[in-house]
All heavy atoms as TSV, in Angstrom:
chain	resi	resn	atom	element	x	y	z
A	1	MET	N	N	114.030	55.836	46.010
A	1	MET	CA	C	114.371	56.593	44.836
A	1	MET	C	C	114.327	58.116	45.158
A	1	MET	O	O	113.406	58.558	45.779
A	1	MET	CB	C	113.421	56.277	43.677
A	1	MET	CG	C	113.795	56.931	42.330
A	1	MET	SD	S	112.664	56.571	40.969
A	1	MET	CE	C	112.826	54.821	40.775
A	2	ASN	N	N	115.380	58.853	44.778
A	2	ASN	CA	C	115.465	60.275	44.985
A	2	ASN	C	C	114.169	60.926	44.341
A	2	ASN	O	O	113.809	60.557	43.210
A	2	ASN	CB	C	116.704	60.770	44.229
A	2	ASN	CG	C	116.889	62.265	44.225
A	2	ASN	OD1	O	116.029	62.957	43.807
A	2	ASN	ND2	N	118.013	62.617	44.791
A	3	PRO	N	N	113.575	61.911	44.992
A	3	PRO	CA	C	112.348	62.526	44.488
A	3	PRO	C	C	112.539	63.183	43.116
A	3	PRO	O	O	111.590	63.065	42.245
A	3	PRO	CB	C	112.023	63.603	45.511
A	3	PRO	CG	C	112.668	63.175	46.812
A	3	PRO	CD	C	113.854	62.407	46.326
A	4	THR	N	N	113.639	63.773	42.804
A	4	THR	CA	C	113.916	64.363	41.507
A	4	THR	C	C	114.005	63.304	40.446
A	4	THR	O	O	113.462	63.434	39.324
A	4	THR	CB	C	115.207	65.260	41.493
A	4	THR	OG1	O	115.027	66.191	42.487
A	4	THR	CG2	C	115.404	65.900	40.186
A	5	VAL	N	N	114.736	62.251	40.736
A	5	VAL	CA	C	114.871	61.122	39.782
A	5	VAL	C	C	113.515	60.505	39.525
A	5	VAL	O	O	113.088	60.225	38.454
A	5	VAL	CB	C	115.818	60.019	40.357
A	5	VAL	CG1	C	115.758	58.807	39.517
A	5	VAL	CG2	C	117.254	60.564	40.418
A	6	LYS	N	N	112.694	60.312	40.609
A	6	LYS	CA	C	111.365	59.800	40.492
A	6	LYS	C	C	110.481	60.699	39.566
A	6	LYS	O	O	109.786	60.167	38.732
A	6	LYS	CB	C	110.704	59.677	41.805
A	6	LYS	CG	C	109.373	58.956	41.841
A	6	LYS	CD	C	108.776	58.887	43.167
A	6	LYS	CE	C	109.416	57.844	44.050
A	6	LYS	NZ	N	108.813	57.570	45.341
A	7	GLU	N	N	110.651	61.918	39.707
A	7	GLU	CA	C	109.893	62.902	38.840
A	7	GLU	C	C	110.199	62.788	37.365
A	7	GLU	O	O	109.346	62.767	36.538
A	7	GLU	CB	C	110.118	64.324	39.312
A	7	GLU	CG	C	109.405	65.344	38.441
A	7	GLU	CD	C	109.751	66.800	38.946
A	7	GLU	OE1	O	110.181	67.010	40.102
A	7	GLU	OE2	O	109.609	67.710	38.121
A	8	TRP	N	N	111.437	62.513	37.113
A	8	TRP	CA	C	111.905	62.345	35.630
A	8	TRP	C	C	111.636	60.977	35.111
A	8	TRP	O	O	111.424	60.822	33.930
A	8	TRP	CB	C	113.368	62.705	35.574
A	8	TRP	CG	C	113.642	64.164	35.501
A	8	TRP	CD1	C	113.839	64.987	36.564
A	8	TRP	CD2	C	113.704	64.949	34.370
A	8	TRP	NE1	N	114.044	66.265	36.160
A	8	TRP	CE2	C	113.958	66.286	34.773
A	8	TRP	CE3	C	113.592	64.694	32.945
A	8	TRP	CZ2	C	114.066	67.316	33.890
A	8	TRP	CZ3	C	113.668	65.748	32.086
A	8	TRP	CH2	C	113.921	67.030	32.560
A	9	LEU	N	N	111.683	59.924	35.922
A	9	LEU	CA	C	111.588	58.547	35.441
A	9	LEU	C	C	110.273	57.950	35.429
A	9	LEU	O	O	109.949	57.033	34.628
A	9	LEU	CB	C	112.544	57.692	36.257
A	9	LEU	CG	C	114.050	57.968	36.135
A	9	LEU	CD1	C	114.854	57.016	36.926
A	9	LEU	CD2	C	114.526	58.048	34.721
A	10	LEU	N	N	109.366	58.358	36.290
A	10	LEU	CA	C	108.069	57.698	36.424
A	10	LEU	C	C	107.017	58.400	35.540
A	10	LEU	O	O	106.830	59.648	35.601
A	10	LEU	CB	C	107.598	57.737	37.810
A	10	LEU	CG	C	108.270	56.740	38.802
A	10	LEU	CD1	C	107.671	56.942	40.219
A	10	LEU	CD2	C	108.186	55.364	38.369
A	11	TRP	N	N	106.333	57.638	34.774
A	11	TRP	CA	C	105.177	58.137	33.990
A	11	TRP	C	C	103.984	58.116	34.893
A	11	TRP	O	O	103.930	57.489	35.878
A	11	TRP	CB	C	104.907	57.168	32.787
A	11	TRP	CG	C	105.950	57.252	31.679
A	11	TRP	CD1	C	107.009	56.478	31.571
A	11	TRP	CD2	C	105.941	58.168	30.643
A	11	TRP	NE1	N	107.714	56.889	30.417
A	11	TRP	CE2	C	107.045	57.932	29.840
A	11	TRP	CE3	C	105.101	59.251	30.265
A	11	TRP	CZ2	C	107.367	58.659	28.711
A	11	TRP	CZ3	C	105.455	59.975	29.192
A	11	TRP	CH2	C	106.568	59.720	28.389
A	12	PRO	N	N	102.961	58.873	34.525
A	12	PRO	CA	C	101.698	58.970	35.407
A	12	PRO	C	C	101.150	57.566	35.640
A	12	PRO	O	O	100.535	57.380	36.747
A	12	PRO	CB	C	100.765	59.817	34.551
A	12	PRO	CG	C	101.705	60.677	33.744
A	12	PRO	CD	C	102.849	59.857	33.409
A	13	ASP	N	N	101.281	56.623	34.719
A	13	ASP	CA	C	100.724	55.299	34.961
A	13	ASP	C	C	101.629	54.463	35.833
A	13	ASP	O	O	101.343	53.295	36.074
A	13	ASP	CB	C	100.406	54.591	33.618
A	13	ASP	CG	C	101.616	54.192	32.873
A	13	ASP	OD1	O	102.862	54.506	33.340
A	13	ASP	OD2	O	101.536	53.682	31.725
A	14	GLY	N	N	102.740	54.993	36.333
A	14	GLY	CA	C	103.570	54.209	37.251
A	14	GLY	C	C	104.728	53.456	36.574
A	14	GLY	O	O	105.598	52.903	37.173
A	15	SER	N	N	104.701	53.460	35.240
A	15	SER	CA	C	105.782	52.789	34.476
A	15	SER	C	C	107.043	53.667	34.446
A	15	SER	O	O	106.980	54.850	34.631
A	15	SER	CB	C	105.330	52.443	33.050
A	15	SER	OG	O	105.119	53.606	32.293
A	16	LEU	N	N	108.169	53.032	34.208
A	16	LEU	CA	C	109.455	53.735	34.181
A	16	LEU	C	C	109.922	54.065	32.771
A	16	LEU	O	O	109.662	53.305	31.832
A	16	LEU	CB	C	110.566	52.918	34.826
A	16	LEU	CG	C	110.479	52.749	36.346
A	16	LEU	CD1	C	111.542	51.712	36.786
A	16	LEU	CD2	C	110.731	54.066	36.988
A	17	ARG	N	N	110.519	55.207	32.567
A	17	ARG	CA	C	111.123	55.525	31.329
A	17	ARG	C	C	112.601	55.678	31.568
A	17	ARG	O	O	113.077	56.045	32.639
A	17	ARG	CB	C	110.538	56.804	30.725
A	17	ARG	CG	C	110.719	58.060	31.613
A	17	ARG	CD	C	110.078	59.252	31.048
A	17	ARG	NE	N	109.916	60.230	32.147
A	17	ARG	CZ	C	109.117	61.250	32.026
A	17	ARG	NH1	N	108.469	61.474	30.985
A	17	ARG	NH2	N	109.002	62.080	33.012
A	18	GLU	N	N	113.412	55.442	30.586
A	18	GLU	CA	C	114.893	55.506	30.655
A	18	GLU	C	C	115.329	56.785	29.896
A	18	GLU	O	O	115.225	56.800	28.729
A	18	GLU	CB	C	115.544	54.283	30.096
A	18	GLU	CG	C	115.319	53.107	30.919
A	18	GLU	CD	C	116.001	53.066	32.250
A	18	GLU	OE1	O	117.085	53.717	32.364
A	18	GLU	OE2	O	115.410	52.571	33.190
A	19	PRO	N	N	115.912	57.759	30.667
A	19	PRO	CA	C	116.439	58.912	29.973
A	19	PRO	C	C	117.690	58.520	29.267
A	19	PRO	O	O	118.482	57.709	29.770
A	19	PRO	CB	C	116.709	59.919	31.078
A	19	PRO	CG	C	116.853	59.085	32.317
A	19	PRO	CD	C	116.007	57.855	32.116
A	20	ILE	N	N	117.933	59.094	28.098
A	20	ILE	CA	C	119.207	58.826	27.379
A	20	ILE	C	C	119.708	60.199	26.980
A	20	ILE	O	O	119.003	61.043	26.438
A	20	ILE	CB	C	118.985	58.018	26.105
A	20	ILE	CG1	C	118.425	56.585	26.505
A	20	ILE	CG2	C	120.248	57.855	25.319
A	20	ILE	CD1	C	118.058	55.739	25.284
A	21	VAL	N	N	120.970	60.472	27.246
A	21	VAL	CA	C	121.595	61.648	26.959
A	21	VAL	C	C	122.623	61.383	25.828
A	21	VAL	O	O	123.514	60.481	25.953
A	21	VAL	CB	C	122.356	62.268	28.186
A	21	VAL	CG1	C	123.162	63.567	27.819
A	21	VAL	CG2	C	121.425	62.586	29.327
A	22	TYR	N	N	122.567	62.146	24.746
A	22	TYR	CA	C	123.550	62.007	23.618
A	22	TYR	C	C	124.422	63.231	23.632
A	22	TYR	O	O	124.019	64.312	23.827
A	22	TYR	CB	C	122.835	61.984	22.276
A	22	TYR	CG	C	121.977	60.703	22.125
A	22	TYR	CD1	C	120.611	60.636	22.434
A	22	TYR	CD2	C	122.548	59.556	21.532
A	22	TYR	CE1	C	119.905	59.564	22.248
A	22	TYR	CE2	C	121.847	58.390	21.341
A	22	TYR	CZ	C	120.490	58.379	21.697
A	22	TYR	OH	O	119.768	57.267	21.577
A	23	LEU	N	N	125.727	62.974	23.384
A	23	LEU	CA	C	126.721	63.992	23.169
A	23	LEU	C	C	126.995	64.110	21.670
A	23	LEU	O	O	127.478	63.204	21.032
A	23	LEU	CB	C	127.996	63.660	23.936
A	23	LEU	CG	C	129.154	64.666	23.807
A	23	LEU	CD1	C	128.731	66.020	24.377
A	23	LEU	CD2	C	130.338	64.163	24.520
A	24	VAL	N	N	126.512	65.231	21.106
A	24	VAL	CA	C	126.562	65.394	19.696
A	24	VAL	C	C	127.367	66.679	19.345
A	24	VAL	O	O	127.163	67.721	19.968
A	24	VAL	CB	C	125.144	65.616	19.112
A	24	VAL	CG1	C	125.150	65.732	17.613
A	24	VAL	CG2	C	124.259	64.439	19.528
A	25	ASP	N	N	128.266	66.564	18.362
A	25	ASP	CA	C	129.017	67.782	17.966
A	25	ASP	C	C	128.281	68.622	17.023
A	25	ASP	O	O	127.100	68.353	16.636
A	25	ASP	CB	C	130.459	67.391	17.404
A	25	ASP	CG	C	130.409	66.787	16.016
A	25	ASP	OD1	O	129.285	66.685	15.437
A	25	ASP	OD2	O	131.422	66.428	15.510
A	26	LYS	N	N	128.852	69.814	16.639
A	26	LYS	CA	C	128.164	70.736	15.840
A	26	LYS	C	C	127.823	70.242	14.383
A	26	LYS	O	O	127.019	70.786	13.708
A	26	LYS	CB	C	128.938	72.055	15.721
A	26	LYS	CG	C	130.257	71.981	15.061
A	26	LYS	CD	C	130.990	73.319	15.086
A	26	LYS	CE	C	132.319	73.173	14.419
A	26	LYS	NZ	N	133.074	74.440	14.515
A	27	LYS	N	N	128.456	69.134	14.001
A	27	LYS	CA	C	128.185	68.543	12.696
A	27	LYS	C	C	127.136	67.374	12.826
A	27	LYS	O	O	126.833	66.839	11.810
A	27	LYS	CB	C	129.470	68.001	12.118
A	27	LYS	CG	C	130.399	69.049	11.667
A	27	LYS	CD	C	131.603	68.519	10.934
A	27	LYS	CE	C	132.520	69.648	10.449
A	27	LYS	NZ	N	133.597	69.077	9.680
A	28	GLY	N	N	126.726	67.123	13.963
A	28	GLY	CA	C	125.710	66.117	14.239
A	28	GLY	C	C	126.290	64.736	14.476
A	28	GLY	O	O	125.542	63.728	14.439
A	29	VAL	N	N	127.524	64.589	14.677
A	29	VAL	CA	C	128.244	63.300	14.945
A	29	VAL	C	C	127.979	63.030	16.440
A	29	VAL	O	O	128.224	63.780	17.325
A	29	VAL	CB	C	129.737	63.301	14.645
A	29	VAL	CG1	C	130.405	62.067	15.103
A	29	VAL	CG2	C	129.970	63.607	13.208
A	30	ILE	N	N	127.459	61.803	16.714
A	30	ILE	CA	C	127.224	61.331	18.092
A	30	ILE	C	C	128.511	60.797	18.588
A	30	ILE	O	O	129.102	59.822	18.007
A	30	ILE	CB	C	126.115	60.339	18.187
A	30	ILE	CG1	C	124.812	60.943	17.751
A	30	ILE	CG2	C	125.971	59.782	19.564
A	30	ILE	CD1	C	123.641	59.952	17.565
A	31	TYR	N	N	129.019	61.325	19.712
A	31	TYR	CA	C	130.267	60.946	20.277
A	31	TYR	C	C	130.138	59.983	21.494
A	31	TYR	O	O	130.985	59.181	21.855
A	31	TYR	CB	C	131.158	62.131	20.668
A	31	TYR	CG	C	131.904	62.677	19.505
A	31	TYR	CD1	C	131.349	63.603	18.659
A	31	TYR	CD2	C	133.203	62.185	19.172
A	31	TYR	CE1	C	131.954	64.163	17.567
A	31	TYR	CE2	C	133.831	62.715	18.058
A	31	TYR	CZ	C	133.207	63.654	17.213
A	31	TYR	OH	O	133.860	64.149	16.203
A	32	ASP	N	N	129.049	60.149	22.213
A	32	ASP	CA	C	128.802	59.297	23.392
A	32	ASP	C	C	127.317	59.385	23.743
A	32	ASP	O	O	126.591	60.219	23.231
A	32	ASP	CB	C	129.633	59.834	24.521
A	32	ASP	CG	C	130.084	58.686	25.519
A	32	ASP	OD1	O	129.445	57.612	25.527
A	32	ASP	OD2	O	131.023	58.857	26.202
A	33	ARG	N	N	126.959	58.443	24.616
A	33	ARG	CA	C	125.568	58.435	25.137
A	33	ARG	C	C	125.577	57.874	26.471
A	33	ARG	O	O	126.440	56.991	26.797
A	33	ARG	CB	C	124.570	57.792	24.216
A	33	ARG	CG	C	124.665	56.329	24.266
A	33	ARG	CD	C	123.600	55.671	23.357
A	33	ARG	NE	N	123.666	54.268	23.563
A	33	ARG	CZ	C	122.641	53.444	23.506
A	33	ARG	NH1	N	121.468	53.907	23.183
A	33	ARG	NH2	N	122.743	52.193	23.695
A	34	TRP	N	N	124.661	58.204	27.293
A	34	TRP	CA	C	124.470	57.645	28.640
A	34	TRP	C	C	123.043	57.275	28.827
A	34	TRP	O	O	122.146	58.075	28.510
A	34	TRP	CB	C	124.880	58.689	29.737
A	34	TRP	CG	C	126.316	59.071	29.675
A	34	TRP	CD1	C	127.380	58.427	30.377
A	34	TRP	CD2	C	126.950	60.129	28.948
A	34	TRP	NE1	N	128.526	59.090	30.073
A	34	TRP	CE2	C	128.291	60.118	29.174
A	34	TRP	CE3	C	126.464	61.079	28.054
A	34	TRP	CZ2	C	129.198	61.079	28.666
A	34	TRP	CZ3	C	127.327	61.998	27.466
A	34	TRP	CH2	C	128.703	61.956	27.792
A	35	GLU	N	N	122.820	56.130	29.329
A	35	GLU	CA	C	121.448	55.687	29.647
A	35	GLU	C	C	121.164	55.750	31.171
A	35	GLU	O	O	122.004	55.467	31.979
A	35	GLU	CB	C	121.189	54.239	29.169
A	35	GLU	CG	C	121.289	54.078	27.676
A	35	GLU	CD	C	120.986	52.674	27.187
A	35	GLU	OE1	O	120.078	52.094	27.778
A	35	GLU	OE2	O	121.704	52.274	26.240
A	36	GLY	N	N	119.942	56.169	31.490
A	36	GLY	CA	C	119.583	56.234	32.923
A	36	GLY	C	C	120.100	57.584	33.523
A	36	GLY	O	O	120.730	58.399	32.829
A	37	PRO	N	N	119.820	57.774	34.712
A	37	PRO	CA	C	120.331	58.997	35.418
A	37	PRO	C	C	121.872	58.991	35.423
A	37	PRO	O	O	122.492	58.007	35.639
A	37	PRO	CB	C	119.810	58.840	36.834
A	37	PRO	CG	C	118.662	57.875	36.743
A	37	PRO	CD	C	119.068	56.945	35.617
A	38	VAL	N	N	122.388	60.160	35.108
A	38	VAL	CA	C	123.880	60.400	35.069
A	38	VAL	C	C	124.153	61.818	35.563
A	38	VAL	O	O	123.501	62.735	35.336
A	38	VAL	CB	C	124.409	60.167	33.637
A	38	VAL	CG1	C	123.825	61.137	32.617
A	38	VAL	CG2	C	125.912	60.210	33.625
A	39	ALA	N	N	125.225	61.863	36.413
A	39	ALA	CA	C	125.603	63.137	36.975
A	39	ALA	C	C	126.345	63.973	35.895
A	39	ALA	O	O	127.029	63.484	35.074
A	39	ALA	CB	C	126.463	62.938	38.220
A	40	ALA	N	N	126.139	65.268	36.038
A	40	ALA	CA	C	126.785	66.258	35.122
A	40	ALA	C	C	128.317	66.174	35.102
A	40	ALA	O	O	128.946	66.236	34.049
A	40	ALA	CB	C	126.374	67.675	35.485
A	41	ASN	N	N	128.957	65.862	36.217
A	41	ASN	CA	C	130.383	65.842	36.258
A	41	ASN	C	C	130.932	64.612	35.473
A	41	ASN	O	O	132.026	64.650	34.927
A	41	ASN	CB	C	130.897	65.782	37.726
A	41	ASN	CG	C	130.471	64.527	38.501
A	41	ASN	OD1	O	129.399	63.960	38.255
A	41	ASN	ND2	N	131.359	64.048	39.360
A	42	ILE	N	N	130.099	63.559	35.309
A	42	ILE	CA	C	130.503	62.383	34.478
A	42	ILE	C	C	130.540	62.742	33.045
A	42	ILE	O	O	131.429	62.388	32.293
A	42	ILE	CB	C	129.632	61.219	34.818
A	42	ILE	CG1	C	129.754	60.748	36.241
A	42	ILE	CG2	C	129.810	60.081	33.793
A	42	ILE	CD1	C	128.772	59.718	36.674
A	43	MET	N	N	129.583	63.581	32.615
A	43	MET	CA	C	129.474	63.960	31.204
A	43	MET	C	C	130.431	65.111	30.829
A	43	MET	O	O	130.813	65.232	29.750
A	43	MET	CB	C	128.003	64.317	30.844
A	43	MET	CG	C	127.034	63.251	31.039
A	43	MET	SD	S	125.380	63.707	30.621
A	43	MET	CE	C	124.972	64.816	31.969
A	44	GLU	N	N	130.716	65.921	31.868
A	44	GLU	CA	C	131.500	67.209	31.528
A	44	GLU	C	C	132.827	66.964	30.887
A	44	GLU	O	O	133.228	67.644	29.929
A	44	GLU	CB	C	131.654	67.952	32.839
A	44	GLU	CG	C	132.208	69.365	32.630
A	44	GLU	CD	C	131.401	70.319	31.721
A	44	GLU	OE1	O	130.180	70.046	31.586
A	44	GLU	OE2	O	132.022	71.206	31.188
A	45	GLU	N	N	133.572	66.025	31.414
A	45	GLU	CA	C	134.948	65.773	30.855
A	45	GLU	C	C	134.845	65.398	29.382
A	45	GLU	O	O	135.575	65.869	28.506
A	45	GLU	CB	C	135.664	64.706	31.625
A	45	GLU	CG	C	137.091	64.469	31.061
A	45	GLU	CD	C	137.815	63.418	31.960
A	45	GLU	OE1	O	137.505	63.194	33.141
A	45	GLU	OE2	O	138.749	62.787	31.402
A	46	LYS	N	N	133.889	64.516	29.054
A	46	LYS	CA	C	133.735	64.044	27.624
A	46	LYS	C	C	133.264	65.270	26.773
A	46	LYS	O	O	133.708	65.442	25.641
A	46	LYS	CB	C	132.724	62.917	27.577
A	46	LYS	CG	C	132.615	62.297	26.297
A	46	LYS	CD	C	133.851	61.481	25.919
A	46	LYS	CE	C	133.572	60.696	24.672
A	46	LYS	NZ	N	134.650	59.768	24.302
A	47	ARG	N	N	132.335	66.008	27.325
A	47	ARG	CA	C	131.854	67.243	26.575
A	47	ARG	C	C	132.970	68.164	26.287
A	47	ARG	O	O	133.080	68.651	25.105
A	47	ARG	CB	C	130.716	67.931	27.392
A	47	ARG	CG	C	130.082	69.032	26.590
A	47	ARG	CD	C	129.446	70.123	27.442
A	47	ARG	NE	N	130.384	70.765	28.356
A	47	ARG	CZ	C	131.158	71.788	28.017
A	47	ARG	NH1	N	131.171	72.249	26.806
A	47	ARG	NH2	N	131.965	72.350	28.884
A	48	GLU	N	N	133.824	68.422	27.241
A	48	GLU	CA	C	134.963	69.307	26.967
A	48	GLU	C	C	135.885	68.779	25.968
A	48	GLU	O	O	136.394	69.535	25.080
A	48	GLU	CB	C	135.709	69.574	28.283
A	48	GLU	CG	C	134.905	70.464	29.267
A	48	GLU	CD	C	135.616	70.653	30.639
A	48	GLU	OE1	O	136.729	70.107	30.783
A	48	GLU	OE2	O	135.054	71.401	31.450
A	49	SER	N	N	136.042	67.449	25.950
A	49	SER	CA	C	136.991	66.906	24.929
A	49	SER	C	C	136.370	66.995	23.522
A	49	SER	O	O	137.111	67.271	22.566
A	49	SER	CB	C	137.382	65.491	25.270
A	49	SER	OG	O	136.341	64.564	25.093
A	50	VAL	N	N	135.093	66.775	23.418
A	50	VAL	CA	C	134.444	66.912	22.099
A	50	VAL	C	C	134.382	68.316	21.641
A	50	VAL	O	O	134.647	68.638	20.471
A	50	VAL	CB	C	132.987	66.247	22.134
A	50	VAL	CG1	C	132.242	66.654	20.853
A	50	VAL	CG2	C	133.105	64.796	22.351
A	51	ALA	N	N	134.196	69.312	22.596
A	51	ALA	CA	C	134.134	70.695	22.191
A	51	ALA	C	C	135.497	71.138	21.673
A	51	ALA	O	O	135.571	72.062	20.832
A	51	ALA	CB	C	133.728	71.534	23.434
A	52	GLY	N	N	136.590	70.548	22.144
A	52	GLY	CA	C	137.924	70.923	21.721
A	52	GLY	C	C	138.507	70.103	20.593
A	52	GLY	O	O	139.594	70.327	20.127
A	53	ARG	N	N	137.738	69.176	20.016
A	53	ARG	CA	C	138.205	68.371	18.935
A	53	ARG	C	C	138.312	69.120	17.648
A	53	ARG	O	O	137.527	70.025	17.375
A	53	ARG	CB	C	137.253	67.163	18.734
A	53	ARG	CG	C	137.289	66.193	19.806
A	53	ARG	CD	C	136.368	65.068	19.456
A	53	ARG	NE	N	136.187	64.171	20.624
A	53	ARG	CZ	C	136.831	63.009	20.736
A	53	ARG	NH1	N	137.653	62.623	19.731
A	53	ARG	NH2	N	136.708	62.279	21.801
A	54	ARG	N	N	139.289	68.735	16.818
A	54	ARG	CA	C	139.370	69.259	15.460
A	54	ARG	C	C	138.584	68.365	14.552
A	54	ARG	O	O	138.280	67.207	14.913
A	54	ARG	CB	C	140.846	69.311	15.089
A	54	ARG	CG	C	141.652	70.258	16.040
A	54	ARG	CD	C	142.989	70.778	15.418
A	54	ARG	NE	N	143.801	69.752	14.857
A	54	ARG	CZ	C	145.006	69.370	15.301
A	54	ARG	NH1	N	145.424	69.976	16.456
A	54	ARG	NH2	N	145.666	68.473	14.701
A	55	ASP	N	N	138.306	68.822	13.366
A	55	ASP	CA	C	137.462	68.097	12.430
A	55	ASP	C	C	137.915	66.690	12.093
A	55	ASP	O	O	137.111	65.826	11.786
A	55	ASP	CB	C	137.241	68.877	11.110
A	55	ASP	CG	C	136.456	70.197	11.376
A	55	ASP	OD1	O	135.663	70.181	12.424
A	55	ASP	OD2	O	136.542	71.120	10.585
A	56	GLU	N	N	139.251	66.413	12.091
A	56	GLU	CA	C	139.690	65.162	11.654
A	56	GLU	C	C	139.592	64.036	12.697
A	56	GLU	O	O	139.772	62.889	12.390
A	56	GLU	CB	C	141.180	65.224	11.241
A	56	GLU	CG	C	142.190	65.506	12.258
A	56	GLU	CD	C	142.434	66.992	12.472
A	56	GLU	OE1	O	141.741	67.850	11.910
A	56	GLU	OE2	O	143.367	67.341	13.255
A	57	VAL	N	N	139.241	64.393	13.919
A	57	VAL	CA	C	139.112	63.346	14.973
A	57	VAL	C	C	137.757	62.735	14.835
A	57	VAL	O	O	136.745	63.363	14.611
A	57	VAL	CB	C	139.214	64.063	16.372
A	57	VAL	CG1	C	138.991	63.048	17.469
A	57	VAL	CG2	C	140.647	64.722	16.521
A	58	ARG	N	N	137.738	61.417	15.034
A	58	ARG	CA	C	136.480	60.635	14.902
A	58	ARG	C	C	136.003	60.126	16.275
A	58	ARG	O	O	136.773	60.054	17.190
A	58	ARG	CB	C	136.763	59.414	13.999
A	58	ARG	CG	C	137.007	59.804	12.639
A	58	ARG	CD	C	135.719	60.139	11.985
A	58	ARG	NE	N	135.922	60.561	10.545
A	58	ARG	CZ	C	135.363	61.645	10.083
A	58	ARG	NH1	N	134.605	62.411	10.819
A	58	ARG	NH2	N	135.529	61.906	8.816
A	59	PRO	N	N	134.737	59.820	16.323
A	59	PRO	CA	C	134.232	59.292	17.635
A	59	PRO	C	C	135.003	58.081	18.121
A	59	PRO	O	O	135.465	57.286	17.327
A	59	PRO	CB	C	132.783	58.842	17.221
A	59	PRO	CG	C	132.443	59.645	15.997
A	59	PRO	CD	C	133.748	59.925	15.289
A	60	GLY	N	N	135.026	57.965	19.421
A	60	GLY	CA	C	135.833	56.883	20.035
A	60	GLY	C	C	137.336	57.130	20.058
A	60	GLY	O	O	138.091	56.307	20.632
A	61	GLY	N	N	137.824	58.172	19.508
A	61	GLY	CA	C	139.286	58.442	19.432
A	61	GLY	C	C	139.782	59.384	20.532
A	61	GLY	O	O	139.143	59.882	21.314
């Protein structure tokens, strides 16, 4: 396991935690989520599309 990933995922007692990243717009609508380690480039395209959305667009569209 990568040392940085290990630092984020392992609790002091040795158990694992699962990071979850949510993509939320300025109105609080959740558009996507990723579980576990995820690279920024994977999230970036979706983030850019949500940042450019107009109010009438709904999640999943």
